[in-house]
C-alpha angles and dihedrals in degrees: 000000000000126000091243091061094055099057125089127261091250091053091049091054091049091050092049093050090050093051092046093053090046093054092044090055091048090049092051091047090052091050093049091049091050092049092049090051091051091048093051091049092051095045088050089062096040119032091190093077109104124227090246088077091066092051091050089051090056089054092052102268118141108256096209093053092051098050120106106234111203113241116250113243111248114219110236114227107224116241110256112254111251109231122194105233090220089066092062099042107116104232091182086076088062096230113208116178092175090069131110126276126209115228101194123210123210130171117173138013110207147148095262125052112238139157092278098022129082119194117232089248093052093045089053088049090052092053094047092048091050091047095049091046091056102257120141127187123243128178120269091239091053091050093050094046093047094243094141106179095169113135117257116279094022133102124235120231131183120221118207134177124196132211100016097244122181091252088064093062125001133169113210124219092265090057096253125124116256105255090212094056120096092254092045092052092047091051094051093046091051090052090055095040107027093179089064093083127216096250119141138128122224113205110207133197134177123023103278099079117198088348096276111091094184094056102044096108092046092050094048091050092049094049095049094045089054098050100264128121145223120229137184122255096170130269099272103010087256127185105248097198095087107027135118122246090247093053092044091056090047093052092052103030098043092049093048090053092046093051094045089054089071096047119099097182108106115240096010111142128191097229105150127080136191107206112240107245085356085275127163131186113272087215103080091204088069097050091089090067089069087068101037141356145128134260122186091344096308118109129215131198124190122210094191131033114189129203128203101252171204115189140056113260127249122256111268086240093055117106088230095057112120119182089196092065115031115168122220135204123227111244094215142094098218125087093345094137092226092300100093129118096273091049090057094043087057091045093053091046088056096041106030092167088070093058126090109247116187123228091207094243116099092195094057130064108210119193138160116253093254092063100052095108091059097060123092117235092206093083120105089218124103114256115219116194121190133183107260098195095053091047092051090049091053090048091052 
């Protein structure tokens, strides 16, 4: 018989209580020791933890929660230095944003060179000549609004095509674009010279647009997606010299509505017109309908009205600029009467001060001091005037 079996029930209970208390104390002691060890380890890694944390641990507080964790230093990103664009404009390029701009007029691309036809080879020659001479295309709307995004040192030009003939834009049976059409040639040239942007306006008349009635919507979508534009050339290519106000509004308004019916791009408006034959109403009271009018309850308003020829256009910042009468230059070498594209390229080579030279900053108008009187003060752009003579001396 064991000792435990000989004692009374009361004594057994007392012994059990004693043992229980003993083990509880031991358990508490173990816990306190463990917490103190953890505290010492943590304070060894971070000297910023105060001794009060250990005392709180002994009273049951979580050591980790009570530690003071040093804040991580956040690297401060320096404020970008504000640079005045005028300080980086290269005056050695002699920027002159009061100069003239060529708005070039094409009609057909065909196998035989004629007065209104350019062969594919000659059209390619035109583009290469313009490129090598420092001309870069911009959209008609950008030109008119004065949003000249041309790189510094280069001259903006505007490419236009009248009538919307099939040789301007043709899809072949295999679904590809004819490489000898105007659009096909422009695409290939842009691939070879990406900085010669795809910017051109096609002025369309009549109802058979680009000669393929089943592909009109596709062609419009392609042109707009690739940076080119659709313009108005009247409903029937009418002569505006002897026309009533009602018929004039029909010619312009009906065609604008018809063209816009093929356009998927939301908000796109056909608001430029190339006058058929370059004609204007003899009755001056009707001239206003070229700019704005109404047909069948729908109004139109043109931001650019283009003539046929024969001069380079004024800078959009020039006081003489008039969006209601923008001259064009024939891009041809036949029957141009010495006022064709190549005549003016030669002219600007000889008189570079007459040529628009971009400063590379659309928000600034940079001009030499001898051109100040030409610039409109109504623009919201900053006008930067520099001394031409001192700049030329530095360049020399």
